[in-house]
C-alpha positions as CSV (number, residue, x, y, z in Angstrom):
1,X,86.0,-31.2,-111.1
2,X,85.6,-32.6,-107.3
3,X,87.7,-29.8,-106.3
4,X,85.8,-27.1,-108.3
5,X,82.4,-28.2,-106.8
6,X,83.7,-28.5,-103.1
7,X,85.1,-24.8,-103.5
8,X,82.0,-23.6,-105.2
9,X,79.7,-25.3,-102.5
10,X,81.8,-24.1,-99.8
11,X,81.8,-20.5,-101.1
12,X,78.0,-20.5,-101.4
13,X,77.5,-21.8,-97.8
14,X,80.0,-19.1,-96.6
15,X,78.1,-16.4,-98.4
16,X,74.6,-17.6,-97.1
17,X,76.0,-17.7,-93.3
18,X,77.5,-14.1,-93.7
19,X,74.1,-12.6,-95.4
20,X,72.3,-14.2,-92.3
21,X,74.8,-12.7,-89.9
22,X,74.3,-9.3,-91.7
23,X,70.4,-9.8,-91.3
24,X,70.9,-10.3,-87.5
25,X,73.0,-7.4,-87.1
26,X,70.7,-5.2,-89.0
27,X,67.7,-6.5,-87.0
28,X,69.6,-5.9,-83.6
29,X,70.2,-2.4,-84.7
30,X,66.7,-1.8,-85.8
31,X,65.5,-2.9,-82.4
32,X,67.9,-0.7,-80.5
33,X,66.5,2.3,-82.7
34,X,63.1,1.3,-81.8
35,X,63.8,1.2,-78.2
36,X,65.3,4.7,-78.4
37,X,62.1,6.0,-80.1
38,X,59.7,4.6,-77.9
39,X,61.1,6.8,-75.2
40,X,59.4,9.8,-76.8
41,X,56.8,8.2,-78.9
42,X,53.0,8.0,-77.8
43,X,49.8,6.8,-79.2
44,X,49.6,5.2,-82.6
45,X,53.3,5.9,-83.2
46,X,54.2,3.8,-80.1
47,X,51.8,1.1,-81.2
48,X,53.5,0.9,-84.3
49,X,57.0,0.7,-82.9
50,X,56.0,-1.9,-80.5
51,X,54.4,-4.0,-83.2
52,X,57.6,-3.8,-85.4
53,X,59.7,-4.8,-82.2
54,X,57.3,-7.8,-81.9
55,X,58.0,-8.9,-85.5
56,X,61.7,-8.6,-85.0
57,X,61.8,-10.7,-81.8
58,X,59.2,-13.4,-83.4
59,X,61.3,-13.7,-86.6
60,X,64.2,-15.6,-87.5
61,X,67.2,-14.5,-89.7
62,X,66.6,-17.6,-91.7
63,X,63.2,-16.3,-92.8
64,X,64.9,-13.4,-94.4
65,X,65.1,-13.7,-98.2
66,X,68.6,-14.5,-99.6
67,X,70.3,-12.2,-102.1
68,X,70.7,-15.1,-104.7
69,X,72.4,-12.9,-107.4
70,X,75.1,-11.9,-104.9
71,X,75.4,-15.7,-103.8
72,X,75.6,-16.9,-107.4
73,X,78.5,-14.4,-107.9
74,X,80.5,-15.6,-105.0
75,X,79.7,-19.2,-105.7
76,X,80.8,-18.9,-109.5
77,X,84.1,-17.4,-108.2
78,X,84.5,-20.3,-105.8
79,X,84.0,-22.7,-108.8
80,X,86.6,-21.2,-110.7
81,X,88.8,-21.2,-107.7
82,X,88.6,-24.8,-107.2
83,X,89.0,-25.6,-110.9
84,X,92.1,-23.3,-111.3
85,X,93.5,-24.0,-107.7
86,X,93.6,-27.8,-108.6
87,X,96.2,-26.9,-111.4
88,X,98.1,-24.3,-109.1
89,X,98.7,-27.0,-106.3
90,X,99.8,-29.4,-108.7
91,X,102.4,-27.0,-110.6
92,X,103.4,-25.9,-107.0
93,X,104.3,-29.4,-106.0
94,X,106.4,-30.0,-109.1
95,X,108.3,-26.5,-108.7
96,X,108.9,-27.3,-104.9
97,X,110.3,-30.8,-105.7
98,X,112.6,-29.1,-108.2
99,X,113.8,-26.6,-105.5
100,X,114.2,-29.1,-102.4
101,X,113.8,-32.5,-101.0
102,X,110.2,-33.6,-100.2
103,X,109.1,-32.9,-96.7
104,X,112.1,-30.6,-95.8
105,X,111.8,-27.1,-94.4
106,X,112.9,-25.5,-97.7
107,X,110.3,-27.6,-99.5
108,X,107.6,-26.4,-97.4
109,X,108.8,-22.8,-97.4
110,X,109.1,-22.8,-101.1
111,X,105.3,-23.6,-101.3
112,X,104.3,-21.0,-98.6
113,X,106.3,-18.2,-100.0
114,X,105.0,-18.9,-103.5
115,X,101.4,-19.2,-102.1
116,X,101.8,-15.8,-100.3
117,X,103.7,-13.8,-102.8
118,X,101.8,-14.9,-106.1
119,X,98.4,-16.9,-105.5
120,X,97.0,-15.1,-102.7
121,X,97.3,-11.5,-104.0
122,X,96.3,-12.5,-107.5
123,X,93.2,-14.5,-106.4
124,X,92.1,-11.7,-104.0
125,X,92.2,-9.2,-106.8
126,X,90.3,-11.5,-109.1
127,X,87.7,-12.1,-106.2
128,X,87.3,-8.4,-105.7
129,X,86.9,-7.6,-109.4
130,X,85.1,-10.6,-110.7
131,X,82.6,-10.8,-107.9
132,X,82.0,-7.0,-108.2
133,X,81.5,-7.1,-112.2
134,X,79.0,-10.3,-111.8
135,X,77.0,-8.1,-109.2
136,X,76.7,-5.4,-111.8
137,X,79.0,-2.9,-110.1
138,X,81.2,-0.6,-112.0
139,X,84.8,0.3,-112.2
140,X,84.5,3.0,-109.5
141,X,83.3,0.3,-107.0
142,X,86.3,-1.9,-107.9
143,X,88.8,0.8,-107.5
144,X,87.2,1.8,-104.2
145,X,87.5,-1.9,-103.1
146,X,91.0,-2.3,-104.0
147,X,91.9,1.2,-102.5
148,X,90.2,0.5,-99.1
149,X,90.0,-3.3,-98.7
150,X,92.8,-5.0,-100.5
151,X,95.6,-4.2,-98.0
152,X,94.0,-5.1,-94.9
153,X,92.6,-8.2,-96.5
154,X,96.1,-9.2,-97.7
155,X,97.4,-8.5,-94.3
156,X,95.0,-10.8,-92.6
157,X,95.8,-13.5,-95.0
158,X,99.5,-13.1,-94.4
159,X,98.8,-13.3,-90.6
160,X,96.7,-16.6,-90.7
161,X,97.6,-18.7,-93.8
162,X,101.3,-19.2,-94.0
163,X,101.0,-21.3,-90.7
164,X,98.1,-23.4,-91.8
165,X,99.4,-23.8,-95.3
166,X,102.6,-25.0,-93.9
167,X,101.1,-27.6,-91.9
168,X,99.1,-28.8,-95.1
169,X,102.1,-28.5,-97.6
170,X,104.2,-30.8,-95.0
171,X,101.8,-33.5,-93.8
172,X,98.9,-33.8,-96.7
173,X,99.4,-35.5,-100.3
174,X,99.2,-32.8,-102.9
175,X,95.9,-34.4,-104.3
176,X,94.2,-33.7,-100.8
177,X,95.8,-30.1,-100.3
178,X,93.1,-28.2,-102.1
179,X,90.4,-29.9,-100.1
180,X,92.0,-29.2,-96.7
181,X,92.3,-25.6,-97.7
182,X,88.8,-25.4,-98.8
183,X,87.6,-26.8,-95.4
184,X,89.4,-24.0,-93.7
185,X,88.0,-21.4,-96.5
186,X,84.7,-22.0,-95.4
187,X,85.2,-19.6,-92.6
188,X,87.5,-17.4,-94.9
189,X,84.8,-17.4,-97.7
190,X,82.4,-15.9,-95.2
191,X,84.9,-13.3,-94.2
192,X,85.6,-12.3,-97.9
193,X,82.0,-12.1,-98.6
194,X,81.6,-9.8,-95.7
195,X,84.4,-7.7,-96.8
196,X,83.1,-7.7,-100.4
197,X,79.8,-6.3,-99.4
198,X,80.6,-4.4,-96.2
199,X,84.3,-3.6,-96.2
200,X,85.5,-3.5,-92.6
201,X,82.1,-1.9,-91.3
202,X,79.0,-3.3,-89.9
203,X,75.9,-3.5,-92.4
204,X,74.9,0.0,-93.4
205,X,77.8,1.8,-91.3
206,X,79.6,2.7,-94.4
207,X,78.2,1.0,-97.6
208,X,80.1,0.7,-100.9
209,X,78.8,2.4,-103.7
């Protein structure tokens, strides 16, 4: 249960961070738009634009409302990931011991390859599908996510996770491996939340429907 709660909390924090980053980008874009409009505005229109610009400058992204349904969906997946991941890493350790001597290069490589070939693609598919369903999205949205975002996201995983997990698998006891991975996933959770809700675009640039 500890791993499940840890994973869930980290997913929740990561999504809140992502939402605040999205708010900041939207505010900056709106402010840029106001500056452009002010060049040609006059009278009441100009006063309204200046007033809105002041609201943005005085405000804080932390005062913006959090989308709690979105956050709950991401957190729920995090809880599941922590619970199921606990059993995955226990099984993976048993499997690796059958294949090679503990601590050897083959032992570590067995774990890393199993992670990249089986665990990561499966959890990524489940992330896009389950979070979308919990947010009330339809099958067309899920298909679009898989078509546009699955491959590049998996490629980023392949470029970053093998080296990180190799260090963890070699030096960390199995009971702590998911905890260490979850610590790194605080940043990855924020990234996944961004991809889930924005794709590889700035907020509003090319929203998924």
